[in-house]
N, C-alpha and C positions, 0 to 999 in steps of 0.2 A: 504494500500500499504505499503511495506517494505521500511525502510530508508536504505541508502547505507553507509558502512563504508570502508574506504581505510585502509588496513593493510600493513605496510611497514616492511618487514622482510628479513634478509639476508638468514636465513636457512628455506628451504622449500623442500618437496619431489622433487627428490629423495635423497636429503640429509637426514641423520638419526640423532637421539639424542633427548634429552628432550626438547630442544628449538624448534624443529620441531614439536614434539608431542603437545606441548603446544598450538601452534596457528592453527595447523591442526584440533585439537579437537574443539577449540573455533569456528573456521570457520564452522565446521560440524553442530554445534548446534545453532549458532546465528540466522539462519532463523526461527527457532522455537519461537524466541522471538522478531521477527519483524525487524531483521537487515540482510541485504544482504551483505556478504563479498566480497570485491575486493582486491585481493592480489597483491602487488608489490614486486618483487623479482629479483635478478640478473639472467641474461640468462646463464652465464658461471661461477658460483661461484666456489671458490677454497676450497673444504671441503674434509675431511679425510674419512668420513663414508657414504656409500650409501645404501639405502634400497628402492629397485624399488617397492616393495610390498605397500609402503605408498602412491604411486600414486593412487592406487585404492580407497583410503579413502578420496580423495578430493571430497567435496560435489558437487552435481549437480548444485546447486545454487551459487557455488563459481567461480568467474571470476579471472583468473590469468594473470597478465600483466608482461612482463619481458623486461629488457634492458640490453645490454652488460656492463660488469664491467672490469676495469683493476686493477690488484693488483700487488704490487712489488714482492711478494713472487712467482708469476709466473715466474719471471726472475731468482730468486734464485733457484728455483726447477730445472730449465734447466741447470744452471751452476753446481749444486751440484749432480744432478742425484738422488736425494733423495725425499722422501714424507714427512718426518717429518717437520712440520712447526708450530704446535701449541706450544705456549710459554712454557707450562708445560712440553711438551716432549722435546722441544729443550733444556730446562734448565737441564734436567736430563742426558743428553749426558756427559760422563766423559771427552772426548777429543774433543774440538771444533776447527774447522779451523778458520783462521783469518777472513774468509768471513762470517762464522756463528756468530762469535763474533760481527762483524760489523752489521749484520742483527739484532741481538738481541738489540744492542745499538740503532739502528735506529727505531726499533719497539717501544721502550720505550720513545725515546726522540724527534724523528722527525715525526713520523707517528701518529699524535695526532687527535683523540683519538685512532685510530687503522688503520691498512693497507687498510681499505675500504673507507678511507677518500676521494679518488679520484672519488668515485661514487656519492658524494653529489651534486656537481653542475649540472652535467648532469641529475640526477634524479629530482632535483628541477625543471629544465627547462621542462622536459617531464611531470611531474605531474601537473604543473600549467596549462598546456593545457588540461590535462585529467579530472581534477577536475570538471571544468564547463561542459565539454562534457558528463561525466558520472553522473552528478548531485550528487556528493558526499556530504553526510551530516555530516560526522565526520571522524576523522583519528586516527589511532593507529600506534606508532612506538615501536619496541621491540629490546632491546639490552641486552647483547652485540651481535654484535659489535655496539658500541655506536654512530657510525657514522649515524646509522638509525635515532637517535634522532635529529641529526643536520639537516637531511633532513626535519623532521617534524617541527623543529623550524623555518626554512626559510619559509616553506609553511604557517605555522600559522602566522608568521609576515606579510606575504604579502596578506593573505586572511582572516585571523581571523577564519579559520575553526576550530571548536572544536577538541581538541586534547588530547589524552591519551598517556603518555609515560610510557611504561612497562619496569621495571628494573628486568631482570632475575638474574643479579649478580650486585655487587657493581661496581662503576666507579672509582672515585678518591681514594677510600679506598680499592681497589682490592688487594687481598692477594699476588699477584705476583709482585707488583710494587717494593718492597724492593729488591727482588732477581734480578729483571731486571735493578737495579741500575738507577732508574729514577732521573734525575737532578732536583734540586729545581725549576728551571725556567719552566721545562716541567710539573712538578706536578702542579704548579700553573696555567698553561694553562688548564690542565685536570679539575682542581677545578673550573675555570672560566666558561668553557663550560658546565660542570655539573650544576653549579648554574643557568645558563641562562635557561637551559632545565627545571630544577625543578621549577623555578619562572614562566615561560611562559606557560607550559602545563596546560590545564583546570583540568586535573586530573593525578595523578601519581600512578601507581600500582606496586607491588612487590611480591615476592613469599614466603617470611618468616617473622614472627614477628620480628626477630632480624634486618633483612634488613629494615623493615618498621621503626623501632625505629631509626636506623642509619640515614635513609634518612629524617626523621622528624627532627633529630637533626641537620642535614646539611642544611635543607631547611626552617625550622620553618613554616611548613605547614602540613596539613593532607595528609597521604599517605594511600592508599587503599591496604588492604591485599587480594591477589588473588593468592591462592597457585596453584601448579600443582595438578593433580588428576589421577583418573583411569577411564576407560570407561568400564562399564559392558558389552557393545556390543562386546568388545575384548575378553571377557573371554570364553573359550571353555565350553561346557555343562558339561565336566568332573569336572570343578571347582565348578560349580553351584550346582552340586549333591554331591560334596565332597566325591567321591567314589575312588579316585585315591590312589595308594599305591606303594611303592618302596621296592626293595629287598636290604637288608643290611642297611647301614646308609650313606646318601648321602648329603654333603653340596654343595650348588650352589650359585655362585656369578655371577651377570650379570653387565656388564658396563665396564668402562675404569679403567685400573690400570696404573698410572703414578707417577710422582715425588710427588704429594701431596695426593696420596691415597696409603697407605702402608699396604699390606696384610701379611707381614713377621711375625708379632706377632701371627696371627691366624694360620698361617702355622706351626709355632713352637708349638703352643698349640695342634693342630691337631696331630702332630707327637708325642709329649709327651704322649698324651692321648692313641693313638692306636698303636704306634710302638711296644710296649711291648706285644701286644695281637695278636690274629689271627683273629680279626674281619674283616668282609667284609665291607670295607669303601671306600669312594671316595670323592674328592673335585674337583668340576669343575668350572673353570673361563671362563665364556662365554663373549667374547668381546676382545677388544685390551688390551694386557698385556705388560708392558714394558720389555725390554731386561733384565734389572736388576733383576727382579723377575723371569723371565724364567731361567736365569742362576743360580739363587739361588736354584731353584727346581732341575735343571739339575745336579748340583753339589752334591745333596744329594741322595744317593741311595734308601732311603725309600721314600722320597717325590716324586721322579720321577716315582715311581711305582704306587702311589695312587692319583696323582694330574694330572688333564687333562686340556689342553687348546685347546678347539675346534675352537677358533678364533671368529670373528664377524659373527653373524647370524642375519637375518631379525627379525623385532619385532614379526612377526607371529610365527616364529620357536622358539622364546625365551620360549613360552608356553610349548613346548615339554620338555625343561629342568626343568621348574617349576614342571611338573607332576612327575618328578623323584626325587624331592628334599624332604628330611625330615627336612632340616633347610636351610633357605635362609639367606645368609650373605650380610651385607651391610658395606661397608668400607667408612666412612666419611673422609672429609679432616681433617688434623691436623695443621691448619694454623690460622691466626688471624680472618678470616671470618668463622671459624668452627661452631660457635654457630648458624648461619643462614643457614647452609648447609643442605638443604632438597632435595636430589636427586629425580627426578621424578619418579624413579622406586619404591621408598618407598611405595607410595600409591598403586601401582600395587602389590607389595609384600604382603601387608596387606590384599588386596582384595582376595588373593588366599586362605586365611585361614591357610597357612603354617607358622610356627613360624619363627620370624626374630631375628637374632643376629647381632647387629651392633657394630662396633668399632668407637668410637668417643667421643664427649663431653656429658657426662651424664646429663648436665644441658642445653643442646642445643635444638633447635626447633624439631629436629627429634626425640630426646628422649622423648619429651613431647607428640608428636603425637603417637609414639609407646606405650607410657604408657597409654594415654587416650583411645586409640582404643583397648588396650589389645593385640596388635599384636606381641609384642616382647620387647627387651630391648637393651640399649646401655651401653657398657663397655669401659673404658678407653683403648687407644691403647697400653699403657705401662703395663696394668695389665694382663700379660700372665697367671698367676695362676688362676685368676677369669674367664678369657676366657676359659681355659681348664675345669674348674669346670662347666661352663655353657654348654660347648659342651657335657660333661658327663651326665648332667641332661636331655638334649634333647635326647641323645642316650638311656637313661634309660626310656624315656617316661614321664619324670617328668617336662618337660618344654613346655607343649602344651599352645598355646595362649588362652587368655580369650576371651569369646564372649560377654563380658558386654559392650564393646565400640561399637560405631557406626561410620562408615566411609562414610555414605551416602552423608554427606555434602561435601566430596571430590570427588563425581562423576563428570565427565566432564559436564554433562548437568546441574547440580545444580550450578556449578562454572560459567558456561556460562550465566546462569540466572542473577547472580550477576554482570558479565561484562556488560550484556545488560542494567541493571539498572543504571550502572555508565554511560554508553553511553547516556541513555535517560536523566539523570540528566545534563550531559555536554551540550546537545543540547537544553535543556530547559532554562539553566541559561543565 
């Protein structure tokens, strides 16, 4: 008989993004390792990206519970008549209204740990009733938003239910706190809440070696490394046979471009390499792209001819762009958390067999994974000459990825097996 695990997550289909993929895939494969997932998620979440196709991936053995959530940004949206609410995108706006400035200040100093704090008490009340009714054996909370961990902490305190706290990003040492001008007293509250979660959870997981090291330093306890990964079941047969080709030379980036992900160095290198030639080239950015970058391209006669912005597409359709690519581009953050920045799509990129060129910290976790797998390389954001040289090598066919490395350990099924072992250990201890 399978044991049951309650997974508390803000992001769930039809929301899109790596945070959704992480727990959607874990829940897909957990039944194979003796665990039946029960998802608890908001009924009316406030998210930017939607992918209806992900609803089809919810496993038959997955139960989904929902309850209403109230978020302050819902009021802000009505007043402003705008959709941008993510901290990184709000911060990149050049001119902010007084209301927007107040919202940023409140986000950093009053809504601690985040704007989903008002969902904590009602969720604890609901789940305390459901846990006995559904015979839950263990619980997982995943953040951000870190309010999910507060739900878990309250439930664990009242019931002793075995609990795993999953950190997909830092909390008290998050890279945007300095830009958001967090007051010392607010930072101390973040640190206190984080310390309670780290001390009380039966196990803590995170996505990168650097984040693991940082959380161990903060908590003085062992932290489990549980990276993101790729699902071979998502890969079209075209990739499995490696028979795809493209005409000309095509660079493809998929994901978000915002204030902490800057593609301008590679755009400049792309132009420097090909503007003097008559080569058939193209650079496609699939996903949400900041107005700053769109304007930069639009103001350049050459770039606007060879750079395309198809916008956000479903995860399923992303593979159509992969099949056209000769070089996949990854733009890592250039912030204090940069070493631990491993975008979920990195593993998917490597699994296609297409070479990867990343901008970021050459000593960071993503660089080590690319090097060990033979999938590509990471170059500093500021080294435009080397970025250009690397593009040239790939254009000439001299930058093909090595096949010496193995990425099977990053398959979603293998990662879920590791998660199931952590769950088993928590329930036995």
